[in-house]
Each structure stands twice: as C-alpha cells, then as structure tokens.
C-alpha angles and dihedrals in degrees: 000000000000119000114240102221095172087070090061088059088045091054091050092048094049093049093036089238122165119220085257093052095053093039089054092050089051099039092240134114124268088242092057091054089047089053092050090052094049093046092244091127140006126228121249117236095277097054090042091052088050092051092052091046089051092048097045094045087059096047099254097132091152094068112100121192097189129039116221116247116263119253105247102198 
C-alpha cells in the first residue's frame, strides 16, 4: 500500500507544526519527516502508528497515511 506523504504535510499545516515540531513529537529527525512528505522514504510501522496517534489525538480522522490496494479483478 503506498504511503501518502502529502498528508504528513497536511497534518503539519493544520496544526501549524514545523518540521522540527512534528519530528520532536515523533522522536525522529526533521530530515526524516521531510523525506516522508516528499515521498523519498516510507515510515516503518512504529513511526506510522505515531503519525496516526498524533492525527487522531487532534481530531484529524480524515487524514489517511496509506491508500488501500486497488482490487484487480
């Protein structure tokens, strides 16, 4: 399932987080957050869980960080 990095940026915009703010909340570097947003890398399960947790705690239930696979029938 492809990672939706644009929604990391959307979460930051909604919360007015800098790269450093979100990185601090996630225990990652600003560069790693930037790479997620640009699609240069995809998070492993722990950072992905943390993204969901941060988004849900702030009421952003509409943000999806992975797209479901297409049914290829």
